[in-house]
C-alpha positions in Angstrom: 159.6 173.0 53.2 163.6 172.0 52.7 165.0 175.5 51.5 166.6 173.7 49.0 166.7 174.4 45.4 164.4 171.6 43.7 165.3 172.1 40.3 167.2 168.6 40.3 164.4 167.0 41.8 161.4 168.6 40.4 160.6 166.7 36.9 160.6 163.2 38.9 158.7 164.2 41.5 156.4 166.2 39.4 155.9 163.3 37.2 155.3 161.0 40.2 152.8 163.0 41.9 150.9 164.0 38.5 151.1 160.2 37.2 149.8 158.7 40.4 147.1 160.9 41.1 145.7 160.6 37.7 145.8 156.8 36.9 146.9 154.7 40.0 145.7 156.9 43.0 142.1 156.3 41.6 139.9 153.7 43.3 139.0 150.8 41.0 136.3 148.1 41.6 138.7 145.7 42.8 139.7 148.4 45.7 136.2 148.1 47.2 135.7 144.2 46.7 139.0 142.3 47.2 140.0 141.9 50.9 142.9 143.9 52.6 145.0 141.0 52.1 144.5 140.3 48.6 146.7 142.7 46.3 145.0 143.8 43.0 147.4 144.1 40.2 147.2 148.2 40.5 148.2 147.5 43.9 151.6 145.9 42.9 152.1 148.9 40.4 151.5 151.3 43.4 154.0 150.0 45.5 156.4 150.3 42.7 155.8 154.0 42.4 156.1 154.1 46.1 159.4 152.9 46.0 160.5 155.6 43.4 159.1 158.2 45.6 160.4 157.2 48.9 164.2 156.7 47.4 163.9 160.4 45.6 162.6 162.1 48.8 165.4 160.0 50.9 167.8 161.8 48.5 166.2 165.0 49.2 166.7 165.0 52.9 169.7 163.5 52.8 170.8 167.0 50.8 168.9 168.8 53.5 170.6 167.1 56.1 173.8 167.9 54.4 173.4 171.6 54.3 172.1 172.2 57.9 173.5 175.3 59.2 172.9 177.4 62.2 172.7 180.3 59.5 169.8 178.3 57.5 166.4 179.9 57.9 163.8 177.3 59.8 161.7 175.6 57.7 158.9 172.9 57.9 161.6 170.0 58.0 163.1 171.5 60.8 159.6 171.3 62.6 159.5 167.7 61.1 162.8 166.5 62.3 162.7 167.9 65.8 159.2 167.2 66.4 158.4 164.3 69.2 155.8 161.6 69.6 153.1 162.9 72.0 152.8 159.4 73.4 156.3 158.0 73.6 158.6 161.3 73.5 160.7 160.0 71.1 161.6 161.7 67.8 160.6 160.3 64.5 162.6 157.6 62.9 164.3 157.9 59.5 161.2 156.2 57.5 158.9 157.9 59.7 160.2 161.2 58.9 160.3 160.5 55.1 156.2 159.3 55.5 155.8 162.5 56.9 157.8 164.4 54.4 156.3 162.2 51.6 152.5 163.0 53.2 152.7 166.6 53.2 154.0 166.7 49.6 151.1 164.4 48.4 148.4 165.9 50.6 149.6 169.1 50.1 149.9 169.7 46.3 147.0 168.4 44.5 144.1 170.0 46.8 145.6 173.7 47.2 146.0 173.5 43.3 142.5 172.7 43.4 141.4 175.8 45.5 143.4 177.8 43.6 142.3 176.6 40.7 138.6 176.9 41.5 139.0 180.4 43.0 140.4 181.8 39.9 137.5 180.0 37.8 135.3 181.7 40.0 137.2 185.2 39.5 137.1 184.8 36.3 133.3 184.6 35.9 132.4 187.3 38.4 134.8 190.4 37.6 133.4 192.8 40.3 134.6 190.4 43.1 137.9 190.1 41.3 138.3 194.4 41.2 137.1 193.9 45.2 140.6 192.3 45.3 142.6 194.1 43.4 141.4 197.5 45.2 142.5 195.1 48.4 145.9 194.1 47.5 146.7 197.3 45.5 148.7 198.7 48.3 149.7 195.5 50.2 153.4 193.9 50.2 153.3 190.4 49.1 157.5 189.8 48.6 158.6 187.0 50.8 159.4 189.4 53.6 156.3 191.7 53.6 153.7 188.2 53.4 153.1 187.6 56.9 152.5 191.2 57.6 150.6 191.6 55.1 148.3 188.5 55.7 146.1 190.4 58.2 144.7 192.8 55.7 143.6 189.9 53.1 140.3 189.8 54.5 138.2 190.0 51.0 141.4 187.1 49.4 140.6 184.9 52.4 136.7 185.1 52.1 137.1 184.8 48.4 138.8 181.4 48.7 136.6 180.4 51.5 133.6 180.9 49.3 135.2 178.6 46.5 136.1 175.8 48.9 132.6 175.9 49.9 131.4 175.4 46.0 134.1 173.2 45.1 135.2 171.4 48.5 138.6 169.8 46.9 137.7 166.7 48.8 133.9 166.1 48.0 133.3 163.2 50.2 135.1 162.1 53.6 135.3 159.0 54.6 134.9 157.4 58.8 134.5 154.0 60.5 132.1 153.8 63.0 134.2 152.2 66.1 131.1 151.4 67.8 127.5 151.3 67.5 125.1 154.3 67.2 122.8 156.5 66.2 122.4 159.4 63.3 119.4 160.8 62.3 117.7 158.4 63.4 119.8 155.9 61.4 121.4 152.8 63.5 125.0 152.9 62.7 126.6 149.5 63.1 130.1 149.4 64.6 132.7 149.2 61.9 130.2 150.4 59.1 132.1 153.0 57.1 130.4 156.2 56.8 130.4 158.9 54.1 129.8 162.7 54.7 129.8 164.8 51.8 130.6 168.3 52.3 130.0 169.2 48.6 126.1 168.3 49.3 126.3 169.8 53.0 128.3 173.2 51.5 125.1 173.7 48.8 122.3 172.6 50.9 119.5 175.1 50.9 118.6 174.2 54.4 121.7 175.2 55.6 122.8 178.3 53.1 121.0 181.3 51.5 121.0 181.3 47.9 123.9 178.2 47.7 124.5 178.0 44.6 125.5 182.0 44.2 129.1 182.9 44.5 129.0 185.1 47.1 132.5 185.9 49.2 130.6 188.3 51.5 129.2 184.9 53.4 132.9 184.7 55.1 133.6 188.3 56.0 134.2 189.4 59.3 130.9 190.8 60.2 128.4 187.8 58.4 127.0 185.2 61.1 129.2 182.2 60.8 127.7 178.9 59.3 126.6 176.2 61.1 128.9 173.8 63.0 128.6 170.9 60.4 127.8 173.3 57.1 131.2 173.8 56.3 133.7 171.5 56.4 136.1 171.7 53.3 139.2 170.3 55.8 137.0 167.9 57.6 136.2 168.1 61.1 136.9 166.3 64.5 140.1 165.1 65.9 140.7 163.7 62.1 140.8 167.4 60.5 143.4 168.0 58.1 146.3 169.1 60.0 147.5 171.6 57.1 144.0 173.4 57.0 145.5 176.9 58.2 148.8 176.4 55.9 146.7 175.7 53.0 144.1 178.6 53.8 147.5 180.8 54.1 148.9 179.4 51.3 146.2 179.9 48.9 145.4 183.7 49.8 148.8 184.4 49.5 149.1 183.2 45.9 145.6 184.3 45.1 146.4 187.7 46.4 149.5 187.9 44.2 148.3 186.7 41.4 145.3 189.3 41.1 148.0 191.9 42.2 149.7 191.3 39.1 147.3 190.0 36.5 143.6 190.7 35.5 141.9 186.8 34.9 139.8 186.1 32.5 138.6 182.7 30.9 140.1 182.3 27.3 137.3 180.3 25.9 133.6 179.8 26.9 133.5 175.9 26.9 131.4 174.6 30.0 133.5 173.5 33.3 132.0 170.8 34.6 133.1 169.4 38.3 134.0 165.6 38.3 134.7 163.8 41.8 137.4 161.2 41.2 139.1 161.3 44.7 139.0 165.4 44.4 136.9 167.8 42.8 138.4 168.1 39.7 137.4 170.0 36.2 136.5 167.9 33.4 139.2 169.4 31.4 142.0 171.7 32.0 140.7 175.3 30.6 142.7 177.8 29.4 143.0 181.3 31.0 143.8 185.0 29.7 146.2 186.8 31.9 146.8 190.5 31.2 149.2 192.2 33.4 148.2 195.1 35.1 150.2 198.6 34.8 
């Protein structure tokens, strides 16, 4: 993202992200009942965390600007800093650029991590599927120099990630506010009503999927019929679809391929893992895995 070594910033950034998502980022009863102009005690704590986070990101951006040169590789920061507002045509201000960077770091952290966790969890329970990936990646160059050319060959690995996203969508619900009165499925929707869409339910619905509870990556292979348009939406849909969807899918596919290329992965215990819905679809506890290096 920055073409920088992050050793100096990693501990504080990690603590800020994990601490916020595990505690302050989770909605409480007061978040639902208090009017927006009235802050709750947690809102004051959230503002303190935001100030710390933006100060840290400002330091990272300053270091990145200081090391910019024509010889440096183009990265995501280059794209953001040269982007233009589609309406005004102006570049991002310093504060807007920092906001965009903060959003990319936060939004692309937990969701992609969860997609990889559930992919590994499913593969540990399905040795035959794991061996299919092993065969696919056996002769593929997944080094930084070869990953871009390798990606089109990771057809089955990508299907595994897509199937994991179907069974365990990182965002278990999506909220939208109606701009005007409407009718959905015969149900009146008043203007400004908040509508919740649940990918967890849609992507496991027996009327939309054959054997919906079965882990079957073949659903997403190129010769399989595509799912109905609104039956599969791990990244949302429409104008507000996740802007990082293809980036996240590419990242998860490459990381999963590299892990399976290097290790045989299995569970270190047999305690059941229960998904819980707290902003994202998380495991109820951090289960251990056993990684055995492949010859």
